[in-house]
All heavy atoms as TSV, in Angstrom:
chain	resi	resn	atom	element	x	y	z
A	1	MET	N	N	130.894	130.167	62.144
A	1	MET	CA	C	131.311	128.952	61.458
A	1	MET	C	C	132.751	129.126	60.955
A	1	MET	O	O	133.105	130.166	60.414
A	1	MET	CB	C	130.385	128.682	60.278
A	1	MET	CG	C	130.714	127.394	59.575
A	1	MET	SD	S	129.426	126.939	58.421
A	1	MET	CE	C	130.271	127.243	56.912
A	2	VAL	N	N	133.545	128.098	61.114
A	2	VAL	CA	C	134.936	128.123	60.673
A	2	VAL	C	C	134.992	127.682	59.215
A	2	VAL	O	O	134.510	126.615	58.856
A	2	VAL	CB	C	135.801	127.182	61.543
A	2	VAL	CG1	C	137.207	127.112	61.008
A	2	VAL	CG2	C	135.783	127.644	62.985
A	3	MET	N	N	135.578	128.549	58.370
A	3	MET	CA	C	135.679	128.223	56.946
A	3	MET	C	C	136.890	127.308	56.720
A	3	MET	O	O	138.009	127.639	57.081
A	3	MET	CB	C	135.837	129.490	56.123
A	3	MET	CG	C	135.861	129.258	54.648
A	3	MET	SD	S	135.724	130.855	53.843
A	3	MET	CE	C	136.461	130.487	52.296
A	4	THR	N	N	136.630	126.147	56.128
A	4	THR	CA	C	137.679	125.186	55.818
A	4	THR	C	C	137.841	125.107	54.308
A	4	THR	O	O	136.866	124.985	53.576
A	4	THR	CB	C	137.323	123.793	56.367
A	4	THR	OG1	O	137.141	123.881	57.779
A	4	THR	CG2	C	138.424	122.795	56.061
A	5	LEU	N	N	139.088	125.197	53.849
A	5	LEU	CA	C	139.381	125.073	52.424
A	5	LEU	C	C	140.370	123.941	52.200
A	5	LEU	O	O	141.186	123.629	53.070
A	5	LEU	CB	C	139.971	126.374	51.877
A	5	LEU	CG	C	139.050	127.587	51.859
A	5	LEU	CD1	C	139.806	128.810	51.338
A	5	LEU	CD2	C	137.822	127.335	51.017
A	6	ASP	N	N	140.287	123.326	51.037
A	6	ASP	CA	C	141.243	122.303	50.619
A	6	ASP	C	C	142.233	122.928	49.662
A	6	ASP	O	O	141.839	123.605	48.701
A	6	ASP	CB	C	140.533	121.140	49.920
A	6	ASP	CG	C	139.646	120.351	50.860
A	6	ASP	OD1	O	139.855	120.429	52.083
A	6	ASP	OD2	O	138.748	119.642	50.368
A	7	LEU	N	N	143.506	122.693	49.913
A	7	LEU	CA	C	144.577	123.218	49.081
A	7	LEU	C	C	145.300	122.047	48.426
A	7	LEU	O	O	145.818	121.168	49.113
A	7	LEU	CB	C	145.555	124.027	49.946
A	7	LEU	CG	C	146.871	124.446	49.315
A	7	LEU	CD1	C	146.640	125.350	48.121
A	7	LEU	CD2	C	147.751	125.117	50.356
A	8	HIS	N	N	145.298	122.023	47.102
A	8	HIS	CA	C	145.975	120.973	46.332
A	8	HIS	C	C	147.140	121.609	45.588
A	8	HIS	O	O	146.961	122.612	44.886
A	8	HIS	CB	C	145.020	120.345	45.312
A	8	HIS	CG	C	143.812	119.723	45.930
A	8	HIS	ND1	N	143.745	118.394	46.226
A	8	HIS	CD2	C	142.633	120.260	46.321
A	8	HIS	CE1	C	142.569	118.120	46.767
A	8	HIS	NE2	N	141.875	119.248	46.836
A	9	THR	N	N	148.340	121.033	45.740
A	9	THR	CA	C	149.504	121.533	45.018
A	9	THR	C	C	150.152	120.386	44.254
A	9	THR	O	O	150.084	119.225	44.666
A	9	THR	CB	C	150.554	122.162	45.952
A	9	THR	OG1	O	151.099	121.154	46.789
A	9	THR	CG2	C	149.960	123.279	46.784
A	10	SER	N	N	150.781	120.741	43.143
A	10	SER	CA	C	151.471	119.749	42.336
A	10	SER	C	C	152.630	120.415	41.609
A	10	SER	O	O	152.536	121.585	41.223
A	10	SER	CB	C	150.508	119.128	41.323
A	10	SER	OG	O	151.175	118.135	40.569
A	11	THR	N	N	153.706	119.679	41.427
A	11	THR	CA	C	154.859	120.193	40.684
A	11	THR	C	C	155.306	119.157	39.666
A	11	THR	O	O	155.056	117.961	39.825
A	11	THR	CB	C	156.039	120.512	41.620
A	11	THR	OG1	O	156.368	119.341	42.363
A	11	THR	CG2	C	155.722	121.652	42.552
A	12	THR	N	N	155.961	119.635	38.641
A	12	THR	CA	C	156.522	118.747	37.637
A	12	THR	C	C	157.809	119.347	37.100
A	12	THR	O	O	157.980	120.569	37.118
A	12	THR	CB	C	155.520	118.498	36.483
A	12	THR	OG1	O	156.051	117.504	35.614
A	12	THR	CG2	C	155.223	119.764	35.718
A	13	ALA	N	N	158.697	118.485	36.659
A	13	ALA	CA	C	159.963	118.934	36.082
A	13	ALA	C	C	160.247	118.108	34.830
A	13	ALA	O	O	160.082	116.884	34.825
A	13	ALA	CB	C	161.094	118.765	37.081
A	14	ARG	N	N	160.651	118.815	33.763
A	14	ARG	CA	C	160.981	118.131	32.520
A	14	ARG	C	C	161.916	119.023	31.710
A	14	ARG	O	O	161.676	120.217	31.576
A	14	ARG	CB	C	159.721	117.844	31.715
A	14	ARG	CG	C	160.000	117.079	30.436
A	14	ARG	CD	C	158.780	116.810	29.650
A	14	ARG	NE	N	157.910	115.925	30.426
A	14	ARG	CZ	C	156.703	115.604	30.067
A	14	ARG	NH1	N	156.183	116.101	28.980
A	14	ARG	NH2	N	155.985	114.799	30.808
A	15	ASN	N	N	162.961	118.423	31.182
A	15	ASN	CA	C	163.914	119.134	30.327
A	15	ASN	C	C	164.464	120.401	30.984
A	15	ASN	O	O	164.609	121.437	30.344
A	15	ASN	CB	C	163.281	119.484	28.985
A	15	ASN	CG	C	162.863	118.261	28.209
A	15	ASN	OD1	O	163.474	117.207	28.323
A	15	ASN	ND2	N	161.811	118.386	27.427
A	16	GLY	N	N	164.729	120.331	32.289
A	16	GLY	CA	C	165.298	121.472	32.993
A	16	GLY	C	C	164.315	122.561	33.361
A	16	GLY	O	O	164.700	123.586	33.904
A	17	ARG	N	N	163.040	122.360	33.071
A	17	ARG	CA	C	162.014	123.354	33.415
A	17	ARG	C	C	161.134	122.791	34.518
A	17	ARG	O	O	160.841	121.614	34.562
A	17	ARG	CB	C	161.173	123.676	32.181
A	17	ARG	CG	C	162.021	124.332	31.093
A	17	ARG	CD	C	161.297	124.492	29.798
A	17	ARG	NE	N	160.071	125.263	29.965
A	17	ARG	CZ	C	159.204	125.463	28.994
A	17	ARG	NH1	N	159.431	124.966	27.796
A	17	ARG	NH2	N	158.117	126.164	29.208
A	18	VAL	N	N	160.707	123.673	35.417
A	18	VAL	CA	C	159.881	123.277	36.559
A	18	VAL	C	C	158.602	124.098	36.540
A	18	VAL	O	O	158.620	125.294	36.259
A	18	VAL	CB	C	160.638	123.503	37.892
A	18	VAL	CG1	C	159.778	123.116	39.068
A	18	VAL	CG2	C	161.945	122.729	37.906
A	19	ALA	N	N	157.479	123.446	36.840
A	19	ALA	CA	C	156.187	124.136	36.913
A	19	ALA	C	C	155.465	123.698	38.179
A	19	ALA	O	O	155.654	122.577	38.661
A	19	ALA	CB	C	155.341	123.826	35.695
A	20	ALA	N	N	154.638	124.598	38.712
A	20	ALA	CA	C	153.870	124.315	39.922
A	20	ALA	C	C	152.431	124.759	39.712
A	20	ALA	O	O	152.164	125.755	39.040
A	20	ALA	CB	C	154.475	125.035	41.115
A	21	GLY	N	N	151.521	124.005	40.309
A	21	GLY	CA	C	150.109	124.339	40.222
A	21	GLY	C	C	149.454	124.310	41.589
A	21	GLY	O	O	149.854	123.536	42.458
A	22	VAL	N	N	148.455	125.173	41.765
A	22	VAL	CA	C	147.721	125.284	43.031
A	22	VAL	C	C	146.227	125.328	42.711
A	22	VAL	O	O	145.802	126.075	41.824
A	22	VAL	CB	C	148.119	126.571	43.794
A	22	VAL	CG1	C	147.273	126.748	45.034
A	22	VAL	CG2	C	149.596	126.559	44.133
A	23	VAL	N	N	145.445	124.512	43.426
A	23	VAL	CA	C	143.986	124.538	43.307
A	23	VAL	C	C	143.425	124.671	44.711
A	23	VAL	O	O	143.818	123.931	45.616
A	23	VAL	CB	C	143.443	123.255	42.634
A	23	VAL	CG1	C	141.928	123.263	42.614
A	23	VAL	CG2	C	144.000	123.095	41.233
A	24	ILE	N	N	142.503	125.616	44.898
A	24	ILE	CA	C	141.840	125.804	46.189
A	24	ILE	C	C	140.359	125.486	46.000
A	24	ILE	O	O	139.720	126.022	45.095
A	24	ILE	CB	C	142.026	127.240	46.719
A	24	ILE	CG1	C	143.518	127.525	46.922
A	24	ILE	CG2	C	141.243	127.441	48.017
A	24	ILE	CD1	C	143.828	128.952	47.300
A	25	ARG	N	N	139.856	124.600	46.875
A	25	ARG	CA	C	138.451	124.183	46.812
A	25	ARG	C	C	137.793	124.387	48.163
A	25	ARG	O	O	138.444	124.302	49.205
A	25	ARG	CB	C	138.354	122.712	46.425
A	25	ARG	CG	C	138.818	122.445	45.022
A	25	ARG	CD	C	138.501	121.040	44.602
A	25	ARG	NE	N	138.840	120.871	43.205
A	25	ARG	CZ	C	139.507	119.851	42.723
A	25	ARG	NH1	N	139.871	118.871	43.520
A	25	ARG	NH2	N	139.784	119.780	41.442
A	26	ASP	N	N	136.477	124.620	48.122
A	26	ASP	CA	C	135.734	124.749	49.375
A	26	ASP	C	C	135.352	123.360	49.884
A	26	ASP	O	O	135.671	122.345	49.266
A	26	ASP	CB	C	134.524	125.666	49.224
A	26	ASP	CG	C	133.459	125.122	48.286
A	26	ASP	OD1	O	133.550	123.957	47.856
A	26	ASP	OD2	O	132.518	125.887	47.982
A	27	ALA	N	N	134.664	123.301	51.013
A	27	ALA	CA	C	134.307	122.029	51.638
A	27	ALA	C	C	133.372	121.190	50.772
A	27	ALA	O	O	133.325	119.967	50.906
A	27	ALA	CB	C	133.680	122.283	53.000
A	28	ASP	N	N	132.636	121.831	49.866
A	28	ASP	CA	C	131.727	121.114	48.971
A	28	ASP	C	C	132.413	120.638	47.697
A	28	ASP	O	O	131.778	120.031	46.843
A	28	ASP	CB	C	130.540	122.006	48.595
A	28	ASP	CG	C	129.689	122.342	49.808
A	28	ASP	OD1	O	129.584	121.490	50.721
A	28	ASP	OD2	O	129.141	123.457	49.850
A	29	GLY	N	N	133.706	120.945	47.542
A	29	GLY	CA	C	134.456	120.506	46.372
A	29	GLY	C	C	134.435	121.474	45.208
A	29	GLY	O	O	134.975	121.171	44.146
A	30	ARG	N	N	133.831	122.637	45.380
A	30	ARG	CA	C	133.809	123.631	44.305
A	30	ARG	C	C	135.170	124.303	44.199
A	30	ARG	O	O	135.747	124.706	45.207
A	30	ARG	CB	C	132.741	124.686	44.565
A	30	ARG	CG	C	131.330	124.169	44.421
A	30	ARG	CD	C	130.367	125.288	44.666
A	30	ARG	NE	N	130.567	125.758	46.045
A	30	ARG	CZ	C	129.595	125.990	46.899
A	30	ARG	NH1	N	128.358	125.853	46.536
A	30	ARG	NH2	N	129.861	126.400	48.120
A	31	THR	N	N	135.661	124.428	42.990
A	31	THR	CA	C	136.948	125.067	42.756
A	31	THR	C	C	136.786	126.574	42.884
A	31	THR	O	O	135.956	127.182	42.217
A	31	THR	CB	C	137.488	124.708	41.358
A	31	THR	OG1	O	137.633	123.289	41.289
A	31	THR	CG2	C	138.824	125.374	41.094
A	32	LEU	N	N	137.600	127.181	43.741
A	32	LEU	CA	C	137.542	128.616	43.981
A	32	LEU	C	C	138.667	129.372	43.283
A	32	LEU	O	O	138.493	130.514	42.880
A	32	LEU	CB	C	137.606	128.903	45.482
A	32	LEU	CG	C	136.532	128.239	46.344
A	32	LEU	CD1	C	136.787	128.530	47.809
A	32	LEU	CD2	C	135.145	128.692	45.919
A	33	ARG	N	N	139.834	128.744	43.166
A	33	ARG	CA	C	140.978	129.417	42.547
A	33	ARG	C	C	141.928	128.369	41.980
A	33	ARG	O	O	142.180	127.346	42.600
A	33	ARG	CB	C	141.713	130.272	43.559
A	33	ARG	CG	C	142.869	131.036	42.940
A	33	ARG	CD	C	143.464	132.061	43.873
A	33	ARG	NE	N	142.494	133.026	44.356
A	33	ARG	CZ	C	142.275	134.211	43.793
A	33	ARG	NH1	N	142.925	134.569	42.729
A	33	ARG	NH2	N	141.402	135.041	44.325
A	34	VAL	N	N	142.469	128.669	40.792
A	34	VAL	CA	C	143.469	127.825	40.145
A	34	VAL	C	C	144.629	128.714	39.713
A	34	VAL	O	O	144.412	129.764	39.113
A	34	VAL	CB	C	142.888	127.102	38.902
A	34	VAL	CG1	C	143.961	126.291	38.200
A	34	VAL	CG2	C	141.718	126.219	39.287
A	35	THR	N	N	145.842	128.299	40.055
A	35	THR	CA	C	147.041	129.045	39.675
A	35	THR	C	C	148.081	128.054	39.166
A	35	THR	O	O	148.279	127.007	39.784
A	35	THR	CB	C	147.630	129.804	40.884
A	35	THR	OG1	O	146.630	130.639	41.438
A	35	THR	CG2	C	148.821	130.644	40.478
A	36	ALA	N	N	148.733	128.379	38.070
A	36	ALA	CA	C	149.827	127.558	37.546
A	36	ALA	C	C	150.940	128.482	37.088
A	36	ALA	O	O	150.672	129.541	36.509
A	36	ALA	CB	C	149.341	126.705	36.392
A	37	ARG	N	N	152.168	128.092	37.390
A	37	ARG	CA	C	153.310	128.932	37.030
A	37	ARG	C	C	154.494	128.077	36.625
A	37	ARG	O	O	154.727	127.016	37.189
A	37	ARG	CB	C	153.740	129.787	38.218
A	37	ARG	CG	C	152.714	130.808	38.579
A	37	ARG	CD	C	153.300	131.898	39.404
A	37	ARG	NE	N	152.272	132.911	39.584
A	37	ARG	CZ	C	152.079	133.550	40.694
A	37	ARG	NH1	N	152.830	133.317	41.730
A	37	ARG	NH2	N	151.134	134.456	40.781
A	38	SER	N	N	155.251	128.605	35.682
A	38	SER	CA	C	156.536	128.043	35.329
A	38	SER	C	C	157.585	128.767	36.166
A	38	SER	O	O	157.595	129.991	36.218
A	38	SER	CB	C	156.799	128.246	33.834
A	38	SER	OG	O	158.084	127.787	33.507
A	39	LEU	N	N	158.439	128.013	36.826
A	39	LEU	CA	C	159.431	128.598	37.726
A	39	LEU	C	C	160.827	128.295	37.189
A	39	LEU	O	O	161.342	127.192	37.368
A	39	LEU	CB	C	159.256	128.048	39.139
A	39	LEU	CG	C	157.873	128.272	39.749
A	39	LEU	CD1	C	157.696	127.446	41.003
A	39	LEU	CD2	C	157.677	129.740	40.049
A	40	GLU	N	N	161.412	129.263	36.549
A	40	GLU	CA	C	162.744	129.092	35.962
A	40	GLU	C	C	163.817	129.138	37.043
A	40	GLU	O	O	163.730	129.912	37.987
A	40	GLU	CB	C	163.001	130.192	34.931
A	40	GLU	CG	C	162.022	130.206	33.771
A	40	GLU	CD	C	162.163	129.005	32.857
A	40	GLU	OE1	O	163.296	128.516	32.688
A	40	GLU	OE2	O	161.142	128.559	32.322
A	41	GLY	N	N	164.831	128.318	36.890
A	41	GLY	CA	C	165.985	128.371	37.775
A	41	GLY	C	C	165.747	127.857	39.185
A	41	GLY	O	O	166.469	128.226	40.098
A	42	THR	N	N	164.722	127.031	39.386
A	42	THR	CA	C	164.458	126.463	40.711
A	42	THR	C	C	164.442	124.949	40.614
A	42	THR	O	O	164.244	124.375	39.547
A	42	THR	CB	C	163.100	126.934	41.272
A	42	THR	OG1	O	162.060	126.468	40.415
A	42	THR	CG2	C	163.029	128.426	41.400
A	43	SER	N	N	164.629	124.310	41.748
A	43	SER	CA	C	164.524	122.853	41.797
A	43	SER	C	C	163.054	122.473	41.989
A	43	SER	O	O	162.220	123.313	42.335
A	43	SER	CB	C	165.350	122.309	42.962
A	43	SER	OG	O	164.796	122.738	44.190
A	44	ARG	N	N	162.751	121.202	41.796
A	44	ARG	CA	C	161.374	120.732	41.991
A	44	ARG	C	C	160.963	120.901	43.452
A	44	ARG	O	O	159.828	121.260	43.749
A	44	ARG	CB	C	161.259	119.270	41.565
A	44	ARG	CG	C	159.848	118.761	41.592
A	44	ARG	CD	C	159.753	117.408	40.890
A	44	ARG	NE	N	158.369	117.052	40.726
A	44	ARG	CZ	C	157.724	116.214	41.542
A	44	ARG	NH1	N	158.346	115.666	42.550
A	44	ARG	NH2	N	156.456	115.934	41.328
A	45	GLU	N	N	161.890	120.651	44.372
A	45	GLU	CA	C	161.585	120.792	45.796
A	45	GLU	C	C	161.270	122.247	46.157
A	45	GLU	O	O	160.344	122.522	46.905
A	45	GLU	CB	C	162.755	120.278	46.644
A	45	GLU	CG	C	162.983	118.785	46.545
A	45	GLU	CD	C	163.724	118.364	45.286
A	45	GLU	OE1	O	164.317	119.237	44.604
A	45	GLU	OE2	O	163.695	117.172	44.966
A	46	GLU	N	N	162.050	123.168	45.615
A	46	GLU	CA	C	161.790	124.590	45.871
A	46	GLU	C	C	160.455	125.011	45.273
A	46	GLU	O	O	159.697	125.768	45.881
A	46	GLU	CB	C	162.910	125.456	45.311
A	46	GLU	CG	C	162.703	126.929	45.603
A	46	GLU	CD	C	163.792	127.822	45.034
A	46	GLU	OE1	O	164.820	127.309	44.574
A	46	GLU	OE2	O	163.579	129.046	45.052
A	47	ALA	N	N	160.133	124.504	44.091
A	47	ALA	CA	C	158.855	124.824	43.460
A	47	ALA	C	C	157.691	124.298	44.298
A	47	ALA	O	O	156.671	124.979	44.448
A	47	ALA	CB	C	158.803	124.244	42.053
A	48	ALA	N	N	157.833	123.099	44.863
A	48	ALA	CA	C	156.782	122.539	45.717
A	48	ALA	C	C	156.589	123.398	46.959
A	48	ALA	O	O	155.455	123.658	47.387
A	48	ALA	CB	C	157.135	121.104	46.104
A	49	TYR	N	N	157.683	123.856	47.542
A	49	TYR	CA	C	157.620	124.718	48.725
A	49	TYR	C	C	156.957	126.052	48.387
A	49	TYR	O	O	156.078	126.532	49.110
A	49	TYR	CB	C	159.031	124.937	49.272
A	49	TYR	CG	C	159.099	125.813	50.486
A	49	TYR	CD1	C	158.627	125.373	51.714
A	49	TYR	CD2	C	159.637	127.091	50.413
A	49	TYR	CE1	C	158.686	126.185	52.840
A	49	TYR	CE2	C	159.705	127.905	51.538
A	49	TYR	CZ	C	159.231	127.443	52.733
A	49	TYR	OH	O	159.279	128.239	53.847
A	50	ARG	N	N	157.342	126.643	47.264
A	50	ARG	CA	C	156.760	127.927	46.867
A	50	ARG	C	C	155.272	127.783	46.537
A	50	ARG	O	O	154.476	128.675	46.851
A	50	ARG	CB	C	157.535	128.494	45.678
A	50	ARG	CG	C	158.930	128.946	46.106
A	50	ARG	CD	C	159.782	129.353	44.955
A	50	ARG	NE	N	159.281	130.584	44.346
A	50	ARG	CZ	C	159.857	131.166	43.312
A	50	ARG	NH1	N	160.945	130.653	42.774
A	50	ARG	NH2	N	159.346	132.275	42.819
A	51	ALA	N	N	154.875	126.669	45.922
A	51	ALA	CA	C	153.459	126.431	45.618
A	51	ALA	C	C	152.649	126.313	46.906
A	51	ALA	O	O	151.551	126.865	47.015
A	51	ALA	CB	C	153.301	125.169	44.777
A	52	LEU	N	N	153.207	125.610	47.894
A	52	LEU	CA	C	152.526	125.473	49.175
A	52	LEU	C	C	152.356	126.831	49.858
A	52	LEU	O	O	151.263	127.175	50.316
A	52	LEU	CB	C	153.303	124.517	50.086
A	52	LEU	CG	C	152.744	124.340	51.498
A	52	LEU	CD1	C	151.347	123.733	51.453
A	52	LEU	CD2	C	153.677	123.480	52.317
A	53	LEU	N	N	153.422	127.620	49.902
A	53	LEU	CA	C	153.333	128.946	50.516
A	53	LEU	C	C	152.325	129.838	49.789
A	53	LEU	O	O	151.533	130.539	50.419
A	53	LEU	CB	C	154.700	129.624	50.543
A	53	LEU	CG	C	155.710	129.056	51.517
A	53	LEU	CD1	C	157.024	129.820	51.413
A	53	LEU	CD2	C	155.185	129.099	52.931
A	54	HIS	N	N	152.351	129.813	48.468
A	54	HIS	CA	C	151.421	130.624	47.687
A	54	HIS	C	C	149.976	130.204	47.980
A	54	HIS	O	O	149.099	131.054	48.193
A	54	HIS	CB	C	151.728	130.484	46.196
A	54	HIS	CG	C	150.781	131.234	45.318
A	54	HIS	ND1	N	150.836	132.599	45.172
A	54	HIS	CD2	C	149.734	130.808	44.571
A	54	HIS	CE1	C	149.865	132.986	44.349
A	54	HIS	NE2	N	149.190	131.918	43.983
A	55	GLY	N	N	149.725	128.900	48.003
A	55	GLY	CA	C	148.377	128.403	48.275
A	55	GLY	C	C	147.897	128.751	49.670
A	55	GLY	O	O	146.736	129.138	49.864
A	56	LEU	N	N	148.777	128.619	50.658
A	56	LEU	CA	C	148.399	128.980	52.030
A	56	LEU	C	C	148.086	130.464	52.139
A	56	LEU	O	O	147.105	130.863	52.781
A	56	LEU	CB	C	149.524	128.604	53.006
A	56	LEU	CG	C	149.744	127.118	53.231
A	56	LEU	CD1	C	151.014	126.892	54.032
A	56	LEU	CD2	C	148.541	126.488	53.914
A	57	TRP	N	N	148.901	131.292	51.503
A	57	TRP	CA	C	148.686	132.734	51.521
A	57	TRP	C	C	147.342	133.086	50.884
A	57	TRP	O	O	146.570	133.884	51.411
A	57	TRP	CB	C	149.841	133.420	50.793
A	57	TRP	CG	C	149.764	134.906	50.784
A	57	TRP	CD1	C	150.028	135.757	51.811
A	57	TRP	CD2	C	149.401	135.722	49.675
A	57	TRP	NE1	N	149.852	137.056	51.402
A	57	TRP	CE2	C	149.466	137.061	50.100
A	57	TRP	CE3	C	149.035	135.441	48.361
A	57	TRP	CZ2	C	149.164	138.115	49.255
A	57	TRP	CZ3	C	148.743	136.494	47.526
A	57	TRP	CH2	C	148.804	137.815	47.978
A	58	ARG	N	N	147.042	132.467	49.727
A	58	ARG	CA	C	145.770	132.735	49.046
A	58	ARG	C	C	144.573	132.259	49.867
A	58	ARG	O	O	143.563	132.960	49.978
A	58	ARG	CB	C	145.740	132.038	47.682
A	58	ARG	CG	C	146.581	132.679	46.650
A	58	ARG	CD	C	145.927	133.950	46.209
A	58	ARG	NE	N	146.691	134.508	45.113
A	58	ARG	CZ	C	146.447	135.662	44.591
A	58	ARG	NH1	N	145.468	136.396	45.042
A	58	ARG	NH2	N	147.178	136.118	43.610
A	59	ALA	N	N	144.680	131.056	50.442
A	59	ALA	CA	C	143.569	130.519	51.230
A	59	ALA	C	C	143.282	131.390	52.453
A	59	ALA	O	O	142.120	131.658	52.776
A	59	ALA	CB	C	143.873	129.081	51.646
A	60	ARG	N	N	144.335	131.832	53.125
A	60	ARG	CA	C	144.139	132.732	54.269
A	60	ARG	C	C	143.509	134.050	53.829
A	60	ARG	O	O	142.665	134.606	54.510
A	60	ARG	CB	C	145.467	133.015	54.974
A	60	ARG	CG	C	145.901	131.999	55.954
A	60	ARG	CD	C	144.972	131.834	57.107
A	60	ARG	NE	N	145.235	132.839	58.141
A	60	ARG	CZ	C	144.416	133.108	59.111
A	60	ARG	NH1	N	143.288	132.479	59.218
A	60	ARG	NH2	N	144.709	134.012	59.993
A	61	GLY	N	N	143.923	134.536	52.675
A	61	GLY	CA	C	143.361	135.764	52.136
A	61	GLY	C	C	141.893	135.633	51.766
A	61	GLY	O	O	141.163	136.621	51.717
A	62	MET	N	N	141.458	134.402	51.523
A	62	MET	CA	C	140.055	134.143	51.195
A	62	MET	C	C	139.218	133.926	52.455
A	62	MET	O	O	138.021	133.676	52.370
A	62	MET	CB	C	139.956	132.927	50.277
A	62	MET	CG	C	140.646	133.138	48.944
A	62	MET	SD	S	140.783	131.635	47.978
A	62	MET	CE	C	139.108	131.475	47.392
A	63	GLY	N	N	139.852	134.007	53.626
A	63	GLY	CA	C	139.118	133.896	54.876
A	63	GLY	C	C	139.156	132.532	55.535
A	63	GLY	O	O	138.436	132.293	56.507
A	64	ALA	N	N	139.999	131.629	55.053
A	64	ALA	CA	C	140.062	130.285	55.625
A	64	ALA	C	C	140.639	130.322	57.035
A	64	ALA	O	O	141.610	131.014	57.306
A	64	ALA	CB	C	140.916	129.379	54.748
A	65	ARG	N	N	140.009	129.573	57.922
A	65	ARG	CA	C	140.531	129.408	59.276
A	65	ARG	C	C	141.183	128.040	59.428
A	65	ARG	O	O	142.026	127.839	60.288
A	65	ARG	CB	C	139.400	129.558	60.290
A	65	ARG	CG	C	138.729	130.914	60.273
A	65	ARG	CD	C	139.610	131.948	60.839
A	65	ARG	NE	N	139.884	131.586	62.216
A	65	ARG	CZ	C	140.374	132.394	63.112
A	65	ARG	NH1	N	140.673	133.614	62.777
A	65	ARG	NH2	N	140.592	131.994	64.332
A	66	ARG	N	N	140.764	127.094	58.590
A	66	ARG	CA	C	141.366	125.757	58.530
A	66	ARG	C	C	141.673	125.450	57.078
A	66	ARG	O	O	140.863	125.704	56.195
A	66	ARG	CB	C	140.417	124.702	59.073
A	66	ARG	CG	C	140.206	124.795	60.549
A	66	ARG	CD	C	139.384	123.644	61.038
A	66	ARG	NE	N	139.157	123.816	62.468
A	66	ARG	CZ	C	138.179	123.242	63.117
A	66	ARG	NH1	N	137.343	122.457	62.503
A	66	ARG	NH2	N	138.046	123.442	64.412
A	67	ILE	N	N	142.848	124.861	56.866
A	67	ILE	CA	C	143.274	124.533	55.511
A	67	ILE	C	C	143.792	123.102	55.503
A	67	ILE	O	O	144.720	122.768	56.246
A	67	ILE	CB	C	144.379	125.495	55.020
A	67	ILE	CG1	C	143.892	126.940	55.102
A	67	ILE	CG2	C	144.812	125.136	53.598
A	67	ILE	CD1	C	144.980	127.979	54.933
A	68	ARG	N	N	143.174	122.261	54.681
A	68	ARG	CA	C	143.657	120.889	54.489
A	68	ARG	C	C	144.552	120.890	53.261
A	68	ARG	O	O	144.148	121.366	52.205
A	68	ARG	CB	C	142.490	119.931	54.289
A	68	ARG	CG	C	141.655	119.760	55.543
A	68	ARG	CD	C	140.569	118.750	55.334
A	68	ARG	NE	N	139.581	119.277	54.401
A	68	ARG	CZ	C	138.268	119.229	54.594
A	68	ARG	NH1	N	137.786	118.667	55.676
A	68	ARG	NH2	N	137.446	119.729	53.710
A	69	VAL	N	N	145.757	120.352	53.402
A	69	VAL	CA	C	146.744	120.399	52.324
A	69	VAL	C	C	146.921	119.018	51.716
A	69	VAL	O	O	147.115	118.029	52.425
A	69	VAL	CB	C	148.100	120.916	52.854
A	69	VAL	CG1	C	149.154	120.876	51.763
A	69	VAL	CG2	C	147.955	122.322	53.414
A	70	TYR	N	N	146.879	118.974	50.390
A	70	TYR	CA	C	147.139	117.764	49.611
A	70	TYR	C	C	148.231	118.111	48.609
A	70	TYR	O	O	148.117	119.088	47.884
A	70	TYR	CB	C	145.881	117.311	48.860
A	70	TYR	CG	C	144.704	117.056	49.773
A	70	TYR	CD1	C	143.810	118.075	50.072
A	70	TYR	CD2	C	144.507	115.814	50.347
A	70	TYR	CE1	C	142.731	117.858	50.913
A	70	TYR	CE2	C	143.433	115.576	51.185
A	70	TYR	CZ	C	142.545	116.605	51.464
A	70	TYR	OH	O	141.482	116.380	52.298
A	71	SER	N	N	149.303	117.319	48.589
A	71	SER	CA	C	150.422	117.625	47.720
A	71	SER	C	C	151.060	116.346	47.209
A	71	SER	O	O	150.960	115.294	47.847
A	71	SER	CB	C	151.472	118.457	48.477
A	71	SER	OG	O	152.580	118.700	47.673
A	72	ASP	N	N	151.741	116.456	46.069
A	72	ASP	CA	C	152.467	115.309	45.547
A	72	ASP	C	C	153.884	115.236	46.113
A	72	ASP	O	O	154.642	114.357	45.778
A	72	ASP	CB	C	152.504	115.343	44.022
A	72	ASP	CG	C	153.171	116.579	43.452
A	72	ASP	OD1	O	153.498	117.490	44.216
A	72	ASP	OD2	O	153.331	116.634	42.223
A	73	ASP	N	N	154.232	116.147	47.014
A	73	ASP	CA	C	155.555	116.166	47.638
A	73	ASP	C	C	155.373	116.104	49.157
A	73	ASP	O	O	155.205	117.127	49.823
A	73	ASP	CB	C	156.323	117.421	47.237
A	73	ASP	CG	C	157.787	117.338	47.602
A	73	ASP	OD1	O	158.111	116.657	48.598
A	73	ASP	OD2	O	158.603	117.960	46.912
A	74	ALA	N	N	155.431	114.901	49.721
A	74	ALA	CA	C	155.181	114.702	51.144
A	74	ALA	C	C	156.213	115.390	52.026
A	74	ALA	O	O	155.914	115.797	53.140
A	74	ALA	CB	C	155.145	113.210	51.457
A	75	ASP	N	N	157.448	115.536	51.546
A	75	ASP	CA	C	158.484	116.182	52.351
A	75	ASP	C	C	158.156	117.645	52.633
A	75	ASP	O	O	158.483	118.152	53.704
A	75	ASP	CB	C	159.850	116.090	51.652
A	75	ASP	CG	C	160.368	114.669	51.613
A	75	ASP	OD1	O	159.962	113.862	52.484
A	75	ASP	OD2	O	161.166	114.362	50.714
A	76	VAL	N	N	157.541	118.308	51.714
A	76	VAL	CA	C	157.199	119.714	51.905
A	76	VAL	C	C	156.043	119.863	52.881
A	76	VAL	O	O	156.050	120.738	53.732
A	76	VAL	CB	C	156.854	120.382	50.550
A	76	VAL	CG1	C	156.303	121.782	50.764
A	76	VAL	CG2	C	158.087	120.428	49.674
A	77	VAL	N	N	155.064	119.008	52.763
A	77	VAL	CA	C	153.895	119.073	53.660
A	77	VAL	C	C	154.311	118.696	55.058
A	77	VAL	O	O	153.961	119.306	56.021
A	77	VAL	CB	C	152.761	118.166	53.166
A	77	VAL	CG1	C	151.606	118.142	54.141
A	77	VAL	CG2	C	152.284	118.607	51.809
């Protein structure tokens, strides 16, 4: 059976600070991993890219063969 995971990423910027969040869920919607980080000295676009890479790396490490990506930054996806 091919393991499919859902990867959700989100970024926000306020007052010169940028933060990114990653949530990984299984096919049944159960949350498997949550990560949030403040990224100093980066743009919102760079933070979105780094969140996507981090989430993909984690999902692959969890054994995912298929990964569905949901993000608030369509340009990165």
